[in-house]
C-alpha positions as CSV (number, residue, x, y, z in Angstrom):
1,X,0.0,0.0,0.0
2,X,2.8,2.4,0.9
3,X,4.6,1.6,-2.4
4,X,1.4,2.3,-4.3
5,X,1.1,5.7,-2.7
6,X,4.7,6.6,-3.6
7,X,4.2,5.5,-7.2
8,X,1.0,7.5,-7.4
9,X,2.7,10.7,-6.0
10,X,5.6,10.3,-8.4
11,X,3.1,9.9,-11.3
12,X,1.3,13.1,-10.3
13,X,4.6,14.9,-10.1
14,X,5.7,13.8,-13.5
15,X,2.3,14.8,-15.0
16,X,2.6,18.3,-13.4
17,X,6.1,18.7,-14.8
18,X,5.0,17.7,-18.3
19,X,2.0,20.1,-18.1
20,X,4.2,23.0,-17.0
21,X,6.7,22.3,-19.7
22,X,3.9,22.3,-22.3
23,X,2.5,25.5,-20.9
24,X,5.9,27.2,-21.0
25,X,6.5,25.9,-24.6
26,X,3.1,27.3,-25.5
27,X,3.9,30.7,-24.0
28,X,7.3,30.7,-25.8
29,X,5.5,30.0,-29.1
30,X,3.0,32.7,-28.4
31,X,5.8,35.3,-27.7
32,X,8.0,34.3,-30.6
33,X,5.4,32.8,-32.9
34,X,5.6,35.6,-35.4
35,X,9.3,34.6,-35.8
36,X,8.8,30.9,-36.2
37,X,5.3,30.4,-37.6
38,X,5.3,33.1,-40.3
39,X,7.8,34.4,-42.9
40,X,9.6,37.5,-41.8
41,X,8.6,40.6,-43.7
42,X,11.1,42.8,-45.5
43,X,10.9,46.3,-44.1
44,X,12.7,47.8,-47.1
45,X,10.0,46.6,-49.5
46,X,7.3,48.4,-47.4
47,X,9.4,51.6,-47.2
48,X,10.0,51.6,-51.0
49,X,6.3,51.6,-51.7
50,X,5.6,54.6,-49.4
51,X,4.7,58.0,-50.8
52,X,5.5,61.4,-49.2
53,X,3.0,62.1,-46.4
54,X,2.2,58.4,-45.9
55,X,1.8,56.6,-42.6
56,X,3.2,53.1,-42.6
57,X,1.4,51.2,-39.9
58,X,3.3,48.0,-39.3
59,X,1.2,45.0,-38.4
60,X,2.4,43.0,-35.3
61,X,5.3,40.8,-36.3
62,X,8.9,40.5,-37.1
63,X,10.6,42.5,-39.9
64,X,14.0,42.1,-41.5
65,X,16.4,45.0,-42.1
66,X,18.7,46.7,-42.7
67,X,16.4,49.4,-44.3
68,X,17.1,52.8,-45.7
69,X,14.4,55.6,-45.8
70,X,15.0,58.1,-48.6
71,X,11.4,59.5,-48.9
72,X,10.7,62.7,-47.1
73,X,7.7,63.2,-44.7
74,X,6.7,59.7,-43.9
75,X,5.8,58.0,-40.6
76,X,6.9,54.5,-39.7
77,X,4.7,53.3,-36.8
78,X,5.3,49.9,-35.1
79,X,2.2,50.3,-32.9
80,X,4.2,48.9,-30.0
81,X,4.0,45.3,-31.4
82,X,6.5,45.2,-34.3
83,X,10.2,44.3,-34.1
84,X,12.8,45.1,-36.7
85,X,16.1,43.2,-36.8
86,X,19.2,44.1,-38.6
87,X,20.3,40.5,-38.7
88,X,23.6,41.6,-37.0
89,X,24.6,43.4,-40.2
90,X,25.2,47.2,-40.4
91,X,22.7,49.7,-39.2
92,X,19.1,48.5,-38.7
93,X,17.3,51.7,-40.0
94,X,19.0,54.6,-41.8
95,X,17.2,57.8,-42.5
96,X,18.5,59.8,-45.5
97,X,15.5,62.1,-45.7
98,X,13.8,64.9,-43.8
99,X,10.6,65.1,-41.7
100,X,10.6,61.3,-41.0
101,X,9.1,59.9,-37.8
102,X,10.0,56.5,-36.4
103,X,7.9,55.5,-33.4
104,X,6.6,52.6,-31.3
105,X,9.2,50.1,-32.6
106,X,11.5,47.5,-31.1
107,X,14.8,47.7,-32.9
108,X,17.4,44.9,-32.4
109,X,20.5,43.2,-33.7
110,X,22.6,45.8,-35.5
111,X,26.1,44.9,-36.7
112,X,29.1,45.2,-34.4
113,X,31.5,47.5,-36.2
114,X,32.8,50.7,-34.5
115,X,34.4,51.8,-37.8
116,X,31.0,51.8,-39.6
117,X,29.1,53.0,-36.5
118,X,26.6,50.2,-36.7
119,X,23.5,51.6,-35.0
120,X,19.8,50.9,-34.3
121,X,18.9,54.1,-36.1
122,X,21.1,56.5,-38.1
123,X,19.8,59.9,-38.9
124,X,21.3,61.7,-41.9
125,X,18.6,64.3,-42.4
126,X,16.9,67.2,-40.6
127,X,13.6,67.6,-38.7
128,X,13.3,63.8,-38.1
129,X,11.8,62.3,-34.9
130,X,12.5,59.0,-33.1
131,X,9.9,58.4,-30.4
132,X,8.9,55.6,-28.1
133,X,11.4,53.1,-29.4
134,X,13.1,50.2,-27.6
135,X,16.6,49.9,-29.0
136,X,18.6,46.9,-27.7
137,X,21.3,44.6,-28.8
138,X,22.6,47.3,-31.1
139,X,26.1,48.6,-30.9
140,X,25.1,52.3,-31.1
141,X,21.6,53.4,-30.3
142,X,20.9,56.5,-32.3
143,X,23.6,58.1,-34.5
144,X,22.9,61.7,-35.5
145,X,25.4,62.6,-38.2
146,X,25.6,66.1,-39.6
147,X,21.9,66.5,-39.0
148,X,20.0,69.3,-37.4
149,X,16.6,69.9,-35.7
150,X,16.0,66.2,-34.9
151,X,14.1,64.9,-31.8
152,X,14.9,61.7,-29.9
153,X,12.4,61.2,-27.1
154,X,10.9,58.5,-24.8
155,X,13.3,55.8,-26.0
156,X,15.0,53.0,-24.0
157,X,18.5,52.2,-25.3
158,X,21.1,49.6,-24.4
159,X,24.1,48.3,-26.2
160,X,25.4,44.8,-27.1
161,X,25.0,42.8,-23.9
162,X,27.8,40.3,-24.4
163,X,30.5,43.0,-24.8
164,X,32.7,44.5,-22.1
165,X,32.0,48.1,-21.3
166,X,34.9,49.5,-23.3
167,X,33.8,47.7,-26.5
168,X,30.1,48.7,-26.3
169,X,28.8,51.6,-28.4
170,X,27.2,54.8,-27.4
171,X,23.5,55.3,-26.6
172,X,23.2,58.5,-28.7
173,X,26.0,60.0,-30.8
174,X,25.9,63.5,-32.2
175,X,28.5,64.4,-34.8
176,X,28.6,68.0,-36.3
177,X,24.9,68.4,-35.5
178,X,22.9,71.3,-34.2
179,X,19.6,72.2,-32.6
180,X,18.7,68.6,-31.7
181,X,16.4,67.7,-28.8
182,X,17.2,64.6,-26.7
183,X,14.5,64.3,-24.0
184,X,12.9,61.7,-21.7
185,X,15.1,58.9,-22.8
186,X,16.6,56.1,-20.6
187,X,20.0,54.6,-21.5
188,X,21.8,51.9,-19.6
189,X,24.7,49.5,-20.0
190,X,26.2,51.5,-22.9
191,X,29.7,52.9,-23.2
192,X,28.9,56.6,-23.4
193,X,26.5,59.2,-24.7
194,X,28.7,61.5,-26.8
195,X,28.4,65.0,-28.3
196,X,31.2,65.8,-30.8
197,X,31.6,69.2,-32.6
198,X,27.8,69.8,-32.0
199,X,26.3,73.0,-30.7
200,X,23.0,74.4,-29.5
201,X,21.5,71.0,-28.6
202,X,19.3,70.3,-25.6
203,X,19.4,67.3,-23.3
204,X,16.3,67.4,-21.1
205,X,14.9,65.0,-18.4
206,X,16.9,61.9,-19.5
207,X,18.1,59.1,-17.2
208,X,21.4,57.3,-17.5
209,X,22.4,54.3,-15.4
210,X,25.4,51.9,-15.3
211,X,27.4,53.5,-18.1
212,X,30.9,54.9,-18.4
213,X,30.1,58.5,-19.3
214,X,26.4,59.5,-19.2
215,X,27.2,62.5,-21.5
216,X,30.6,63.4,-22.8
217,X,31.0,66.7,-24.7
218,X,34.0,67.3,-27.0
219,X,34.5,70.6,-28.8
220,X,30.7,71.3,-28.4
221,X,29.5,74.7,-27.4
222,X,26.4,76.4,-26.2
223,X,24.5,73.2,-25.2
224,X,21.8,72.9,-22.5
225,X,21.7,70.1,-20.0
226,X,18.6,70.2,-17.7
227,X,16.7,68.0,-15.3
228,X,18.5,64.8,-16.0
229,X,19.2,62.0,-13.5
230,X,22.5,60.1,-13.9
231,X,23.6,57.4,-11.4
232,X,25.9,54.5,-11.1
233,X,28.1,55.8,-13.9
234,X,31.8,56.3,-13.8
235,X,31.3,59.9,-14.9
236,X,28.1,61.9,-15.0
237,X,28.8,64.8,-17.3
238,X,32.2,65.7,-18.8
239,X,32.8,69.0,-20.5
240,X,36.0,68.8,-22.6
241,X,37.1,71.8,-24.8
242,X,33.4,72.8,-24.8
243,X,32.2,76.3,-23.8
244,X,29.0,78.2,-22.9
245,X,27.2,75.1,-21.5
246,X,24.2,75.8,-19.3
247,X,23.7,72.9,-16.8
248,X,20.7,73.2,-14.5
249,X,18.5,71.1,-12.3
250,X,20.4,67.8,-12.8
251,X,20.9,65.1,-10.1
252,X,24.1,63.1,-10.5
253,X,24.9,60.5,-7.9
254,X,26.9,57.3,-7.2
255,X,29.7,58.1,-9.6
256,X,32.3,55.9,-7.9
257,X,35.7,54.3,-8.6
258,X,39.1,55.7,-9.4
259,X,37.6,58.0,-12.1
260,X,34.3,58.6,-10.4
261,X,33.0,62.2,-10.7
262,X,29.7,63.9,-11.1
263,X,31.0,66.7,-13.3
264,X,34.3,67.0,-15.0
265,X,35.6,70.2,-16.6
266,X,38.7,70.1,-18.8
267,X,39.9,73.3,-20.6
268,X,36.4,74.6,-20.7
269,X,35.2,78.2,-20.2
270,X,32.1,80.4,-19.8
271,X,29.9,77.6,-18.4
272,X,27.0,78.1,-16.0
273,X,26.6,75.2,-13.5
274,X,23.4,76.1,-11.6
275,X,21.0,74.3,-9.1
276,X,22.4,70.8,-9.6
277,X,22.9,68.0,-7.0
278,X,26.3,66.3,-7.0
279,X,26.1,63.6,-4.3
280,X,27.3,60.2,-3.1
281,X,30.3,60.1,-5.5
282,X,34.1,59.9,-5.4
283,X,34.3,63.5,-6.6
284,X,31.6,66.1,-7.0
285,X,33.3,68.4,-9.4
286,X,36.7,67.8,-11.1
287,X,38.4,71.0,-12.4
288,X,41.3,70.7,-14.9
289,X,42.6,73.9,-16.5
290,X,39.1,75.4,-16.5
291,X,38.4,78.1,-17.4
292,X,40.9,77.7,-20.2
293,X,40.6,81.4,-20.9
294,X,40.8,83.0,-17.4
295,X,38.6,86.0,-18.2
296,X,35.8,83.7,-19.4
297,X,34.7,82.6,-15.9
298,X,32.8,79.4,-15.1
299,X,29.9,80.2,-12.7
300,X,29.1,77.3,-10.2
301,X,26.2,78.5,-8.1
302,X,23.4,77.1,-5.9
303,X,24.5,73.5,-6.3
304,X,24.4,70.8,-3.5
305,X,27.8,69.0,-3.3
306,X,27.4,66.4,-0.7
307,X,28.4,62.9,0.5
308,X,31.5,62.8,-1.7
309,X,35.0,61.8,-1.1
310,X,36.1,65.2,-2.4
311,X,33.5,68.0,-3.0
312,X,35.6,69.9,-5.6
313,X,39.0,68.8,-6.8
314,X,41.4,71.1,-8.6
315,X,43.8,69.1,-10.7
316,X,46.1,72.1,-11.2
317,X,46.6,75.7,-9.9
318,X,43.5,77.4,-11.3
319,X,41.8,80.7,-11.3
320,X,38.7,82.2,-12.9
321,X,35.9,80.1,-11.4
322,X,33.2,81.6,-9.3
323,X,31.7,79.4,-6.5
324,X,28.7,81.1,-5.1
325,X,25.9,80.0,-2.7
326,X,26.8,76.3,-3.0
327,X,26.0,73.8,-0.3
328,X,29.0,71.7,0.9
329,X,28.1,69.1,3.4
330,X,29.0,65.6,4.5
331,X,32.1,65.4,2.2
332,X,35.2,63.8,3.5
333,X,37.1,66.7,2.0
334,X,35.3,69.8,1.0
335,X,37.8,71.1,-1.5
336,X,41.2,69.6,-2.6
337,X,43.9,71.4,-4.5
338,X,46.6,69.3,-6.1
339,X,48.4,72.5,-6.9
340,X,49.3,75.1,-4.3
341,X,45.9,76.5,-3.6
342,X,42.3,76.8,-4.8
343,X,42.0,80.4,-3.5
344,X,42.7,82.0,-6.9
345,X,39.1,81.3,-7.6
346,X,36.3,83.4,-6.0
347,X,34.4,81.8,-3.1
348,X,31.3,83.8,-2.1
349,X,28.6,83.0,0.4
350,X,28.8,79.2,0.2
351,X,27.6,77.0,3.0
352,X,30.1,74.6,4.7
353,X,28.9,72.2,7.3
354,X,32.3,72.3,9.0
355,X,32.3,76.1,9.5
356,X,33.2,76.9,13.1
357,X,31.9,80.4,13.6
358,X,28.9,82.4,14.7
359,X,26.2,84.8,13.3
360,X,25.6,87.4,15.9
361,X,23.7,89.8,13.8
362,X,21.4,87.0,12.3
363,X,22.1,88.0,8.7
364,X,22.9,84.4,7.7
365,X,26.5,85.4,7.0
366,X,29.2,84.0,9.3
367,X,30.9,86.6,11.4
368,X,34.4,85.3,10.5
369,X,35.6,84.0,7.1
370,X,35.6,80.3,6.4
371,X,39.3,79.3,5.9
372,X,40.1,75.8,4.7
373,X,43.5,74.3,5.4
374,X,44.7,70.8,4.5
375,X,46.3,69.2,7.6
376,X,46.4,65.4,7.5
377,X,44.9,65.6,4.0
378,X,48.2,67.0,2.8
379,X,49.8,63.6,3.4
380,X,48.2,61.9,0.3
381,X,49.6,64.6,-2.0
382,X,52.9,62.7,-1.4
383,X,51.5,59.2,-1.2
384,X,47.9,58.6,-2.5
385,X,47.8,55.2,-0.8
386,X,47.6,57.0,2.6
387,X,44.0,58.1,1.7
388,X,42.9,54.5,2.2
389,X,43.3,55.1,6.0
390,X,41.2,58.3,6.0
391,X,38.9,58.2,9.0
392,X,41.0,55.6,10.9
393,X,41.9,56.3,14.6
394,X,45.5,56.9,13.7
395,X,44.8,59.6,11.2
396,X,42.1,61.2,13.3
397,X,44.6,61.6,16.2
398,X,47.2,62.9,13.8
399,X,44.7,65.4,12.3
400,X,43.8,66.5,15.9
401,X,47.4,67.0,16.8
402,X,48.1,68.9,13.6
403,X,45.3,71.3,14.2
404,X,46.2,71.7,17.9
405,X,49.9,72.3,17.5
406,X,51.0,72.0,13.8
407,X,54.4,70.4,13.5
408,X,54.3,71.1,9.7
409,X,53.0,74.0,7.7
410,X,49.3,73.2,6.8
411,X,48.4,73.8,3.2
412,X,46.1,76.8,2.6
413,X,43.2,75.8,0.3
414,X,40.6,78.6,0.2
415,X,39.0,81.4,2.1
416,X,35.3,82.4,1.8
417,X,34.9,85.9,3.4
418,X,31.1,85.6,3.6
419,X,30.2,82.0,4.4
420,X,26.5,81.1,4.6
421,X,25.7,80.3,8.2
422,X,22.5,78.3,7.8
423,X,21.3,76.1,5.0
424,X,17.7,77.2,5.1
425,X,16.1,74.9,2.4
426,X,17.9,71.7,3.6
427,X,14.7,69.9,4.7
428,X,13.0,70.5,1.3
429,X,16.0,69.2,-0.6
430,X,16.4,66.1,1.6
431,X,12.6,65.4,1.1
432,X,13.2,65.2,-2.6
433,X,16.3,63.0,-2.4
434,X,16.0,60.3,-5.2
435,X,16.4,56.7,-4.2
């Protein structure tokens, strides 16, 4: 009787496993049925039949590229249920026309050549729009080459999943292109998002996660970066040889590692860095020969720089930056100067949570200047490995003794003659802290 029960239970278990396998097979067939049960359709054939002004409504299914659009003023709409594959050859969809809209498509499987810039979508025209597309398993996401007044919005972009980070492509690449709008996109697990020789573009309300550079500008002037969220990248935004950037309302966080920084500025001038949050990173702002032209000042104002290893790091002796009404708090080091000092820049009415002074007349300006000296921090300018022990009991005691009775000349870093005494909107900012 006991043996019969065991055999009966085993039989039920085997039946359940078989039914589950059949159910999963059925689901798989349902999800991928249009690939296996029907002949793939050629996207190029449909596009060649289109007339200017036509809307191509793709039926649900699987379409084969690569495809090239040369007809102006058409709309290619996947209705959220069509997939176009490049067959791992070249760029999936190339637009060599104006006023073309590509929307509601899944675009997959471009080629893998960096030389050819194999992409999900390549724009070689003006006034085109890419909207609500999922671009994955493509080397580059959207390549905008010598094209102006295009819009890329509400797209999700990732690169080839099997490649290491350095061999992936870029989410969006602008090359000699102007007046383009990149907005409300999400890119992740890509190499960079790059802007080369491209001016007067806008990057609004995007999200970048798990990349190397979320946006890297090279020789690109007068661009606007606003209300983006970048996190878990090596570098949030890097301005290299690029001037007149306006950067407002962005949150950049968790940029960690040896090269981790929220904002990097190299040989760049006349920028406005306003009302941003640089938090939880190795470095908040990294300054290297910026401004490149001393009289073209960079204005860094009303930013929160917090929970970083170094709030602002100067790679060299530098002058010509204005730091005004920024909020420095909970950084291991507020400002670090690898050169002699950071005081050749102007420091005006910033808040420092380590300010040791009073405000007797209640005007929210400290009665005494804020003076920053490097005591124990000066040690790792001689040996960077010492920084590993920062916060250890030994260095805490050494730092205390240095401040109490210095046995070596401390390094003067900066002086703010009108430090902010209270950070009055702190509660509001912490309430809106992103997770």
